[in-house]
A tleap script that builds the chain and sets N, CA, C and O, in Angstrom:
source leaprc.protein.ff14SB
mol = sequence {
  NMET LYS ALA ARG VAL TYR VAL MET LEU LYS
  ASP GLY VAL LEU ASP PRO GLN GLY ALA ALA
  VAL GLN HIE ALA LEU GLY ALA LEU GLY PHE
  ASP GLY VAL ASN GLY VAL ARG GLN GLY LYS
  VAL ILE GLU LEU ASN LEU ALA ASP GLY THR
  SER GLU GLU ALA ILE ALA GLU MET CYS GLU
  LYS LEU LEU ALA ASN THR VAL ILE GLU SER
  TYR ARG ILE GLU VAL CLEU
}
set mol.1.N position { 1.052 -1.184 -0.011 }
set mol.1.CA position { 0.299 0.244 0.077 }
set mol.1.C position { 0.875 1.650 0.150 }
set mol.1.O position { 1.876 1.935 0.807 }
set mol.2.N position { 0.203 2.456 -0.536 }
set mol.2.CA position { 1.025 3.634 -0.415 }
set mol.2.C position { 0.392 4.851 0.187 }
set mol.2.O position { -0.760 5.210 -0.060 }
set mol.3.N position { 1.343 5.548 1.109 }
set mol.3.CA position { 0.614 6.495 1.397 }
set mol.3.C position { 1.489 7.806 1.288 }
set mol.3.O position { 2.717 7.875 1.237 }
set mol.4.N position { 0.668 8.712 1.268 }
set mol.4.CA position { 1.611 10.315 1.014 }
set mol.4.C position { 1.695 11.322 2.513 }
set mol.4.O position { 0.783 11.541 3.310 }
set mol.5.N position { 2.519 11.609 2.532 }
set mol.5.CA position { 2.430 13.174 4.171 }
set mol.5.C position { 2.816 14.013 3.661 }
set mol.5.O position { 3.934 14.213 3.186 }
set mol.6.N position { 1.779 14.724 3.699 }
set mol.6.CA position { 1.936 16.343 3.219 }
set mol.6.C position { 2.297 17.027 4.577 }
set mol.6.O position { 1.585 17.188 5.569 }
set mol.7.N position { 3.210 17.278 4.420 }
set mol.7.CA position { 4.581 18.739 6.112 }
set mol.7.C position { 3.992 19.513 5.330 }
set mol.7.O position { 3.760 19.325 4.136 }
set mol.8.N position { 3.568 20.965 6.370 }
set mol.8.CA position { 3.496 22.028 5.922 }
set mol.8.C position { 3.754 23.121 7.252 }
set mol.8.O position { 3.520 22.639 8.360 }
set mol.9.N position { 4.139 24.309 7.211 }
set mol.9.CA position { 4.623 24.687 8.643 }
set mol.9.C position { 3.486 25.251 9.044 }
set mol.9.O position { 2.803 25.689 8.119 }
set mol.10.N position { 3.113 25.367 9.976 }
set mol.10.CA position { 2.041 25.557 10.807 }
set mol.10.C position { 1.846 27.350 10.383 }
set mol.10.O position { 2.670 28.157 9.954 }
set mol.11.N position { 0.100 27.523 10.796 }
set mol.11.CA position { 0.151 29.280 10.048 }
set mol.11.C position { 0.852 30.053 11.358 }
set mol.11.O position { 0.926 29.568 12.487 }
set mol.12.N position { 1.226 31.042 11.049 }
set mol.12.CA position { 2.165 31.916 11.769 }
set mol.12.C position { 3.566 31.619 12.023 }
set mol.12.O position { 4.225 32.236 12.860 }
set mol.13.N position { 4.073 30.573 11.225 }
set mol.13.CA position { 5.701 30.269 11.493 }
set mol.13.C position { 6.476 30.989 10.483 }
set mol.13.O position { 6.211 30.866 9.287 }
set mol.14.N position { 7.397 31.717 10.901 }
set mol.14.CA position { 8.156 32.104 9.182 }
set mol.14.C position { 8.460 31.217 8.084 }
set mol.14.O position { 9.125 30.213 8.340 }
set mol.15.N position { 7.993 31.477 6.648 }
set mol.15.CA position { 8.541 30.282 6.075 }
set mol.15.C position { 9.277 31.446 5.189 }
set mol.15.O position { 8.675 32.388 4.675 }
set mol.16.N position { 10.681 31.215 5.103 }
set mol.16.CA position { 11.687 31.982 4.498 }
set mol.16.C position { 11.868 31.145 3.092 }
set mol.16.O position { 12.285 31.834 2.162 }
set mol.17.N position { 11.684 30.136 2.882 }
set mol.17.CA position { 11.504 29.665 1.215 }
set mol.17.C position { 10.496 30.327 0.627 }
set mol.17.O position { 10.676 31.032 -0.366 }
set mol.18.N position { 9.018 30.107 1.356 }
set mol.18.CA position { 8.253 30.654 0.654 }
set mol.18.C position { 8.488 31.844 0.127 }
set mol.18.O position { 8.278 31.939 -1.082 }
set mol.19.N position { 8.893 32.848 0.735 }
set mol.19.CA position { 8.982 34.210 1.021 }
set mol.19.C position { 10.171 34.534 -0.286 }
set mol.19.O position { 10.179 35.518 -1.025 }
set mol.20.N position { 11.254 33.227 -0.283 }
set mol.20.CA position { 11.670 33.648 -1.783 }
set mol.20.C position { 11.476 33.080 -2.976 }
set mol.20.O position { 12.282 33.363 -3.863 }
set mol.21.N position { 10.407 32.187 -3.260 }
set mol.21.CA position { 9.598 31.873 -4.176 }
set mol.21.C position { 8.986 32.917 -4.473 }
set mol.21.O position { 8.999 33.207 -5.669 }
set mol.22.N position { 8.270 33.812 -3.558 }
set mol.22.CA position { 7.570 34.451 -3.678 }
set mol.22.C position { 8.095 35.657 -4.604 }
set mol.22.O position { 7.785 35.803 -5.786 }
set mol.23.N position { 8.884 36.434 -3.914 }
set mol.23.CA position { 10.079 37.546 -3.977 }
set mol.23.C position { 10.539 36.742 -5.950 }
set mol.23.O position { 10.446 37.361 -7.011 }
set mol.24.N position { 10.887 35.618 -5.801 }
set mol.24.CA position { 11.677 34.957 -7.391 }
set mol.24.C position { 10.687 35.104 -8.502 }
set mol.24.O position { 11.025 35.467 -9.628 }
set mol.25.N position { 9.122 34.739 -8.074 }
set mol.25.CA position { 8.010 34.524 -9.200 }
set mol.25.C position { 8.009 36.178 -9.342 }
set mol.25.O position { 8.210 36.510 -10.510 }
set mol.26.N position { 7.837 37.265 -8.456 }
set mol.26.CA position { 7.833 38.702 -8.593 }
set mol.26.C position { 8.466 39.237 -9.715 }
set mol.26.O position { 7.903 39.741 -10.686 }
set mol.27.N position { 10.082 39.057 -9.473 }
set mol.27.CA position { 10.768 39.177 -9.821 }
set mol.27.C position { 10.744 38.697 -11.873 }
set mol.27.O position { 10.940 39.491 -12.794 }
set mol.28.N position { 10.505 37.521 -11.961 }
set mol.28.CA position { 10.259 36.707 -13.238 }
set mol.28.C position { 8.847 37.445 -13.767 }
set mol.28.O position { 8.318 36.931 -14.752 }
set mol.29.N position { 8.206 38.627 -13.163 }
set mol.29.CA position { 7.208 39.275 -13.682 }
set mol.29.C position { 5.356 38.652 -13.361 }
set mol.29.O position { 4.252 39.099 -13.672 }
set mol.30.N position { 5.819 37.480 -12.625 }
set mol.30.CA position { 4.616 36.811 -12.078 }
set mol.30.C position { 3.833 37.870 -11.349 }
set mol.30.O position { 4.124 37.731 -10.161 }
set mol.31.N position { 3.167 38.644 -11.457 }
set mol.31.CA position { 2.488 39.804 -10.424 }
set mol.31.C position { 1.144 38.904 -10.139 }
set mol.31.O position { 0.661 37.942 -10.738 }
set mol.32.N position { 0.741 39.645 -8.944 }
set mol.32.CA position { -0.258 38.944 -8.013 }
set mol.32.C position { 0.150 37.725 -7.344 }
set mol.32.O position { -0.748 36.884 -7.331 }
set mol.33.N position { 0.970 37.456 -6.918 }
set mol.33.CA position { 1.161 36.040 -6.039 }
set mol.33.C position { 1.320 36.888 -4.647 }
set mol.33.O position { 2.226 37.634 -4.275 }
set mol.34.N position { 0.048 36.477 -3.993 }
set mol.34.CA position { 0.199 37.577 -2.424 }
set mol.34.C position { 0.584 36.812 -1.465 }
set mol.34.O position { 0.305 37.180 -0.324 }
set mol.35.N position { 1.406 35.408 -1.674 }
set mol.35.CA position { 1.974 34.400 -0.935 }
set mol.35.C position { 2.265 33.210 -1.197 }
set mol.35.O position { 1.650 32.678 -2.121 }
set mol.36.N position { 3.026 32.636 -0.650 }
set mol.36.CA position { 3.749 31.491 -1.080 }
set mol.36.C position { 3.796 30.394 0.498 }
set mol.36.O position { 4.139 30.997 1.515 }
set mol.37.N position { 3.592 29.464 0.594 }
set mol.37.CA position { 4.003 28.635 1.711 }
set mol.37.C position { 4.965 27.277 1.350 }
set mol.37.O position { 4.198 26.376 1.011 }
set mol.38.N position { 5.934 26.964 1.319 }
set mol.38.CA position { 6.556 25.653 0.776 }
set mol.38.C position { 6.484 24.509 1.974 }
set mol.38.O position { 6.764 24.814 3.134 }
set mol.39.N position { 6.096 23.206 1.609 }
set mol.39.CA position { 6.080 22.358 2.374 }
set mol.39.C position { 6.693 21.003 1.442 }
set mol.39.O position { 7.254 21.231 0.371 }
set mol.40.N position { 6.502 19.352 2.039 }
set mol.40.CA position { 7.207 18.838 1.692 }
set mol.40.C position { 6.103 17.492 1.158 }
set mol.40.O position { 5.142 17.449 1.926 }
set mol.41.N position { 6.042 16.711 0.356 }
set mol.41.CA position { 5.238 15.324 0.141 }
set mol.41.C position { 6.578 14.531 0.454 }
set mol.41.O position { 7.694 14.820 0.022 }
set mol.42.N position { 6.194 13.296 1.432 }
set mol.42.CA position { 6.749 12.103 1.906 }
set mol.42.C position { 6.094 11.025 0.923 }
set mol.42.O position { 4.882 11.100 1.123 }
set mol.43.N position { 6.308 10.234 0.128 }
set mol.43.CA position { 5.438 9.211 -0.255 }
set mol.43.C position { 5.944 7.406 0.268 }
set mol.43.O position { 6.921 6.887 -0.270 }
set mol.44.N position { 5.340 6.851 1.058 }
set mol.44.CA position { 5.608 5.827 1.487 }
set mol.44.C position { 4.803 4.763 0.797 }
set mol.44.O position { 3.674 4.658 0.318 }
set mol.45.N position { 6.235 3.764 1.009 }
set mol.45.CA position { 5.272 2.312 0.223 }
set mol.45.C position { 5.748 1.643 1.498 }
set mol.45.O position { 6.889 1.592 1.957 }
set mol.46.N position { 4.534 1.109 2.000 }
set mol.46.CA position { 4.405 -0.119 2.997 }
set mol.46.C position { 4.018 -1.198 3.180 }
set mol.46.O position { 3.423 -1.565 2.167 }
set mol.47.N position { 4.021 -2.282 4.270 }
set mol.47.CA position { 3.212 -3.504 3.877 }
set mol.47.C position { 1.922 -3.238 4.100 }
set mol.47.O position { 1.673 -2.413 4.979 }
set mol.48.N position { 0.836 -3.853 3.380 }
set mol.48.CA position { -0.669 -4.120 3.216 }
set mol.48.C position { -0.898 -4.193 4.892 }
set mol.48.O position { -0.242 -4.858 5.693 }
set mol.49.N position { -2.018 -3.313 5.156 }
set mol.49.CA position { -2.659 -3.444 6.415 }
set mol.49.C position { -2.169 -2.194 7.501 }
set mol.49.O position { -2.774 -1.767 8.484 }
set mol.50.N position { -1.274 -1.914 7.120 }
set mol.50.CA position { -0.150 -0.799 7.916 }
set mol.50.C position { -1.613 0.195 8.426 }
set mol.50.O position { -2.554 0.342 7.645 }
set mol.51.N position { -1.612 0.687 9.535 }
set mol.51.CA position { -2.821 1.513 9.612 }
set mol.51.C position { -2.594 2.559 9.539 }
set mol.51.O position { -1.434 2.834 9.233 }
set mol.52.N position { -3.544 3.663 9.773 }
set mol.52.CA position { -3.309 5.033 9.612 }
set mol.52.C position { -2.401 5.427 10.989 }
set mol.52.O position { -1.278 5.925 10.910 }
set mol.53.N position { -3.160 5.082 12.399 }
set mol.53.CA position { -2.037 5.289 13.230 }
set mol.53.C position { -0.794 4.812 12.996 }
set mol.53.O position { -0.121 5.756 13.408 }
set mol.54.N position { -0.046 4.021 12.629 }
set mol.54.CA position { 1.043 3.736 12.703 }
set mol.54.C position { 1.889 4.827 11.608 }
set mol.54.O position { 3.091 5.086 11.682 }
set mol.55.N position { 1.162 5.241 10.844 }
set mol.55.CA position { 1.682 6.201 10.222 }
set mol.55.C position { 1.601 7.745 10.601 }
set mol.55.O position { 2.419 8.555 10.167 }
set mol.56.N position { 0.884 7.978 11.176 }
set mol.56.CA position { 0.813 9.056 12.232 }
set mol.56.C position { 1.727 8.831 13.116 }
set mol.56.O position { 2.377 9.812 13.479 }
set mol.57.N position { 2.012 7.627 13.657 }
set mol.57.CA position { 3.028 7.665 14.935 }
set mol.57.C position { 4.501 8.060 14.187 }
set mol.57.O position { 5.213 8.914 14.716 }
set mol.58.N position { 4.897 7.430 12.996 }
set mol.58.CA position { 6.072 7.885 12.019 }
set mol.58.C position { 6.041 9.632 11.869 }
set mol.58.O position { 7.039 10.322 12.076 }
set mol.59.N position { 4.872 10.113 11.522 }
set mol.59.CA position { 4.931 11.818 11.062 }
set mol.59.C position { 5.192 12.152 12.742 }
set mol.59.O position { 6.387 12.420 12.858 }
set mol.60.N position { 4.561 12.223 13.956 }
set mol.60.CA position { 4.788 12.414 15.168 }
set mol.60.C position { 6.613 12.304 15.747 }
set mol.60.O position { 7.200 13.072 16.509 }
set mol.61.N position { 7.106 11.140 15.088 }
set mol.61.CA position { 8.309 10.880 15.834 }
set mol.61.C position { 9.522 11.040 14.580 }
set mol.61.O position { 10.741 11.047 14.751 }
set mol.62.N position { 8.914 11.139 13.525 }
set mol.62.CA position { 10.062 11.219 12.644 }
set mol.62.C position { 9.930 12.690 11.337 }
set mol.62.O position { 10.586 13.730 11.381 }
set mol.63.N position { 9.111 12.391 10.512 }
set mol.63.CA position { 8.864 12.775 8.998 }
set mol.63.C position { 8.177 14.383 9.704 }
set mol.63.O position { 8.143 15.253 8.834 }
set mol.64.N position { 7.685 14.831 11.019 }
set mol.64.CA position { 7.457 16.086 10.925 }
set mol.64.C position { 7.739 16.508 12.339 }
set mol.64.O position { 7.856 15.803 13.341 }
set mol.65.N position { 7.849 18.220 12.161 }
set mol.65.CA position { 8.787 18.989 13.457 }
set mol.65.C position { 7.620 19.336 13.829 }
set mol.65.O position { 7.123 20.386 13.421 }
set mol.66.N position { 6.852 18.344 14.839 }
set mol.66.CA position { 5.256 18.877 15.321 }
set mol.66.C position { 4.797 20.445 15.782 }
set mol.66.O position { 3.741 21.054 15.612 }
set mol.67.N position { 6.395 20.921 16.613 }
set mol.67.CA position { 6.418 22.060 17.100 }
set mol.67.C position { 5.977 23.092 16.171 }
set mol.67.O position { 5.219 24.002 16.506 }
set mol.68.N position { 6.401 22.961 15.135 }
set mol.68.CA position { 6.161 23.749 14.034 }
set mol.68.C position { 5.856 23.367 12.309 }
set mol.68.O position { 5.866 23.991 11.248 }
set mol.69.N position { 5.632 22.181 12.691 }
set mol.69.CA position { 4.660 21.648 11.181 }
set mol.69.C position { 3.268 20.984 11.710 }
set mol.69.O position { 2.924 20.606 12.830 }
set mol.70.N position { 2.792 20.993 10.802 }
set mol.70.CA position { 1.602 20.182 10.755 }
set mol.70.C position { 1.451 18.995 9.631 }
set mol.70.O position { 2.404 18.898 8.857 }
set mol.71.N position { 0.337 18.067 9.453 }
set mol.71.CA position { 1.019 16.563 8.558 }
set mol.71.C position { -0.660 16.369 8.413 }
set mol.71.O position { -1.529 16.506 9.273 }
set mol.72.N position { -0.773 15.982 6.924 }
set mol.72.CA position { -1.879 15.427 6.579 }
set mol.72.C position { -1.194 13.789 6.058 }
set mol.72.O position { -0.143 13.527 5.474 }
set mol.73.N position { -1.971 13.167 6.411 }
set mol.73.CA position { -1.768 12.106 5.708 }
set mol.73.C position { -3.033 11.510 4.490 }
set mol.73.O position { -4.228 11.797 4.549 }
set mol.74.N position { -2.347 10.592 3.386 }
set mol.74.CA position { -3.772 10.328 2.418 }
set mol.74.C position { -2.889 8.788 2.132 }
set mol.74.O position { -1.769 8.477 1.728 }
set mol.75.N position { -3.967 8.170 2.544 }
set mol.75.CA position { -3.377 6.572 2.122 }
set mol.75.C position { -4.415 6.415 0.368 }
set mol.75.O position { -5.543 6.812 0.075 }
set mol.76.N position { -3.473 5.746 -0.353 }
set mol.76.CA position { -3.675 5.788 -1.681 }
set mol.76.C position { -4.321 4.480 -2.171 }
set mol.76.O position { -4.583 4.331 -3.365 }
savepdb mol mol.pdb
quit
């Protein structure tokens, strides 16, 4: 089975990479970009029957820094 984990900085946490992307898009002539938040997608190939709770535990222990990041799990 496959799962995707989407990790993003929590609201209110400064996102310097997102700000750099927003600035670069403006410099390239893409006006109207009012905000960019950058995150990561982690795709996992897991044994069949792996529970969503086990995936959440992986996120809590390693995949996301839950102090400043939130995550969303998508089982495919």
